[in-house]
Structure formats: C-alpha cells, structure tokens
ZAMARGU-4260 file (C-alpha; in steps of 0.2 Angstrom, whole numbers, plus 5000, padded with zeros to 4 digits):
<rodrens>
0) 4704/5215/4761 | 4718/5202/4765 | 4715/5188/4777 | 4727/5188/4792 | 4731/5171/4799
5) 4737/5170/4817 | 4745/5156/4827 | 4732/5150/4839 | 4741/5134/4846 | 4756/5123/4844
10) 4762/5120/4826 | 4770/5103/4823 | 4780/5109/4808 | 4790/5122/4819 | 4803/5117/4832
15) 4810/5130/4844 | 4826/5129/4854 | 4828/5141/4868 | 4844/5150/4874 | 4844/5140/4890
20) 4841/5121/4888 | 4824/5121/4898 | 4826/5103/4903 | 4814/5097/4916 | 4825/5093/4931
25) 4814/5078/4938 | 4815/5069/4921 | 4830/5059/4914 | 4839/5064/4898 | 4828/5051/4888
30) 4812/5057/4897 | 4816/5075/4892 | 4819/5069/4874 | 4802/5060/4874 | 4792/5075/4881
35) 4786/5082/4864 | 4782/5064/4858 | 4772/5061/4874 | 4763/5077/4872 | 4759/5071/4854
40) 4752/5055/4861 | 4765/5044/4852 | 4764/5027/4860 | 4777/5023/4874 | 4787/5010/4864
45) 4788/5020/4849 | 4793/5036/4858 | 4807/5027/4868 | 4814/5020/4852 | 4814/5037/4843
50) 4822/5045/4859 | 4835/5032/4860 | 4840/5034/4842 | 4841/5052/4843 | 4851/5052/4859
55) 4863/5040/4850 | 4864/5051/4835 | 4869/5066/4845 | 4883/5056/4854 | 4876/5054/4871
60) 4872/5035/4871 | 4875/5029/4889 | 4868/5045/4897 | 4849/5041/4894 | 4846/5038/4913
65) 4856/5054/4919 | 4847/5069/4926 | 4850/5086/4919 | 4860/5091/4935 | 4872/5076/4931
70) 4876/5083/4913 | 4888/5097/4907 | 4881/5112/4899 | 4885/5105/4882 | 4877/5089/4885
75) 4861/5097/4892 | 4860/5108/4876 | 4862/5091/4865 | 4848/5084/4875 | 4838/5100/4871
80) 4842/5099/4853 | 4838/5080/4853 | 4821/5084/4861 | 4818/5097/4847 | 4824/5086/4832
85) 4815/5070/4837 | 4799/5079/4832 | 4806/5081/4815 | 4801/5099/4812 | 4801/5107/4795
90) 4807/5123/4802 | 4819/5125/4817 | 4819/5142/4826 | 4834/5145/4838 | 4836/5158/4851
95) 4855/5158/4852 | 4855/5140/4860 | 4874/5139/4861 | 4877/5157/4867 | 4880/5152/4886
100) 4893/5138/4881 | 4912/5140/4879 | 4918/5144/4861 | 4925/5126/4858 | 4908/5118/4864
105) 4898/5131/4854 | 4908/5127/4838 | 4906/5108/4841 | 4887/5109/4844 | 4885/5121/4829
110) 4894/5108/4817 | 4884/5094/4825 | 4868/5104/4822 | 4872/5106/4803 | 4877/5087/4802
115) 4860/5082/4810 | 4850/5094/4799 | 4858/5087/4783 | 4855/5069/4789 | 4836/5074/4790
120) 4838/5082/4773 | 4831/5098/4778 | 4832/5113/4766
</rodrens>
C-alpha cells in the first residue's frame, strides 16, 4: 500500500500569494514584509535588512514607513509580493494576485514578478 503524506503545518519551501494583498493595516509596509521573517524568528536586524533590500528591489524604496491605506492597489500588491519573496520560497503559488488591478498595473506587476523570479534563479 502506498504511503500518503499530508501537509500538517507551514512549509517553508512554498510561498503563497492571495488574490487580495492581505496586508495587516496596523503595520507599516516594511513591517508587513518582515512578518514571515518574524514568524521564522529571524533576528530583528537581519530581517530589517532583508525587508529593506526586497522593498528596494520591487521599486518601493521610500515607502517603508507608509501604512497600507496610504498605498495604491499596485503598491499594496508589490508589498504582498515582497513579503512572499523575502522568504525565498522554492515554489510560489498565486491565486490571481493581480486580478483586481487595472490592465496596465497588472501587466507591469506580471513583468516585475518574472524579473524578480529570474533574479532569484528560480526554475
């Protein structure tokens, strides 16, 4: 008989991006990006550097201290993407994360995602 494996908790090799950005409204952009690293107990100094680097790479340097309600829909999705990519997942699952955005922003973010994924040398 074949053994069946079930997911019984978070898998650090898999990143998931929801259709909506699901940012925590009481946390700044950088604090939202740091969330997964904080859960993984990465020390404060390291996670701040990692989050700052990722925010810069997605083109939102200067917006680290902004809260989600102060950002456009596209910027919010970039922060959500940064929060996922900063964890360096081997697999990225996405539930139409750009579906609620206008066509131009959707295309830009799609291209940005491909660029970032290639930078991380993901297959």
